[in-house]
C-alpha positions as CSV (number, residue, x, y, z in Angstrom):
1,X,-7.5,21.6,3.0
2,X,-7.3,18.1,4.3
3,X,-10.4,16.0,4.0
4,X,-11.1,12.4,5.1
5,X,-14.4,11.1,4.1
6,X,-15.6,7.8,5.5
7,X,-18.3,5.6,4.1
8,X,-19.7,2.1,4.4
9,X,-21.1,2.2,7.9
10,X,-24.4,0.4,8.3
11,X,-26.6,-1.8,10.5
12,X,-25.5,-5.4,10.2
13,X,-26.4,-8.6,12.0
14,X,-23.9,-10.5,14.2
15,X,-21.5,-12.6,12.2
16,X,-21.9,-10.4,9.2
17,X,-19.3,-8.3,7.3
18,X,-18.8,-4.7,6.3
19,X,-16.2,-2.8,4.4
20,X,-15.5,0.8,5.4
21,X,-13.7,3.2,3.1
22,X,-11.9,6.5,3.7
23,X,-11.1,8.7,0.8
24,X,-8.4,11.3,1.5
25,X,-7.7,14.6,-0.2
26,X,-5.4,17.5,0.5
27,X,-2.5,15.3,1.5
28,X,0.3,13.3,-0.2
29,X,-1.4,10.1,0.7
30,X,1.5,7.7,0.2
31,X,3.5,9.4,2.9
32,X,0.8,9.2,5.5
33,X,0.2,6.4,8.0
34,X,-3.6,5.7,7.9
35,X,-5.8,4.1,10.4
36,X,-9.1,3.4,11.9
37,X,-10.2,4.1,15.5
38,X,-13.6,3.6,17.0
39,X,-15.6,5.0,19.9
40,X,-18.6,3.4,21.5
41,X,-21.0,5.3,23.7
42,X,-19.5,6.0,27.1
43,X,-16.2,4.5,26.1
44,X,-12.8,5.9,25.2
45,X,-11.7,6.0,21.5
46,X,-9.7,2.9,20.8
47,X,-7.3,1.7,18.1
48,X,-8.8,-0.6,15.5
49,X,-6.1,-0.8,12.9
50,X,-3.3,1.2,11.3
51,X,-1.3,0.8,8.1
52,X,1.9,2.6,7.3
53,X,2.8,4.2,3.9
54,X,4.8,1.0,3.2
55,X,1.9,-1.3,4.1
56,X,2.9,-2.5,7.6
57,X,-0.2,-3.1,9.7
58,X,-1.1,-3.2,13.4
59,X,-4.4,-4.2,15.0
60,X,-6.2,-3.7,18.2
61,X,-6.4,-7.0,20.2
62,X,-10.2,-7.1,20.0
63,X,-10.2,-7.2,16.2
64,X,-7.2,-9.3,15.3
65,X,-8.1,-12.2,13.0
66,X,-11.4,-10.6,12.1
67,X,-10.6,-7.2,10.6
68,X,-8.2,-6.3,7.7
69,X,-6.9,-2.9,6.9
70,X,-5.6,-2.1,3.4
71,X,-4.8,0.9,1.3
72,X,-4.8,1.9,-2.4
73,X,-2.3,4.7,-2.9
74,X,-3.6,5.2,-6.5
75,X,-7.1,6.0,-5.1
76,X,-6.0,7.8,-2.0
77,X,-8.2,5.4,0.0
78,X,-7.9,3.2,3.0
79,X,-10.2,0.3,3.7
80,X,-11.3,-1.7,6.7
81,X,-12.8,-5.1,6.0
82,X,-14.7,-6.3,9.0
83,X,-15.7,-9.9,9.3
84,X,-17.5,-11.9,12.0
85,X,-18.9,-8.8,13.5
86,X,-20.0,-8.8,17.1
87,X,-22.4,-6.5,19.0
88,X,-19.4,-5.1,20.8
89,X,-18.1,-3.8,17.5
90,X,-20.9,-1.3,17.5
91,X,-19.3,2.2,17.5
92,X,-18.6,5.2,15.4
93,X,-15.5,4.4,13.3
94,X,-13.1,7.2,12.5
95,X,-10.5,7.4,9.8
96,X,-7.1,9.0,10.7
97,X,-4.2,10.2,8.7
98,X,-0.9,10.8,10.5
99,X,2.4,12.1,9.2
100,X,3.9,13.1,12.5
101,X,2.7,13.8,16.0
102,X,1.9,17.3,15.1
103,X,0.3,16.4,11.7
104,X,-2.8,14.3,12.4
105,X,-6.2,14.5,10.7
106,X,-9.5,12.9,11.5
107,X,-12.6,12.1,9.5
108,X,-16.1,12.8,10.7
109,X,-16.9,9.2,11.5
110,X,-19.3,6.6,10.3
111,X,-21.7,4.5,12.4
112,X,-21.4,0.8,12.5
113,X,-24.2,-1.0,14.4
114,X,-24.1,-4.8,15.0
115,X,-27.5,-6.0,16.2
116,X,-30.0,-8.7,15.5
């Protein structure tokens, strides 16, 4: 059974930093592309960042230069380091594991709130 367990979400003030983690089990982690999406209230789910099994990365335009995605294949974990957080970064952040179009798994989400 595939499980993706996110952690690290919190309330943070604007300009602050957070690191999210997503621990995966039930998959051969190194073969999976991993990523983070987010969904704010009343908005569509959007791409935050993705990282391939080989380490290639891609970011959503709104987070480029502020967020960094990384993975540790020895720990079956993907990370999202978020710097210079803004109120508009407030959302539920979801971890995703993708091997193919028909083989996609989502975590339960972790809340990030940026507010003073």
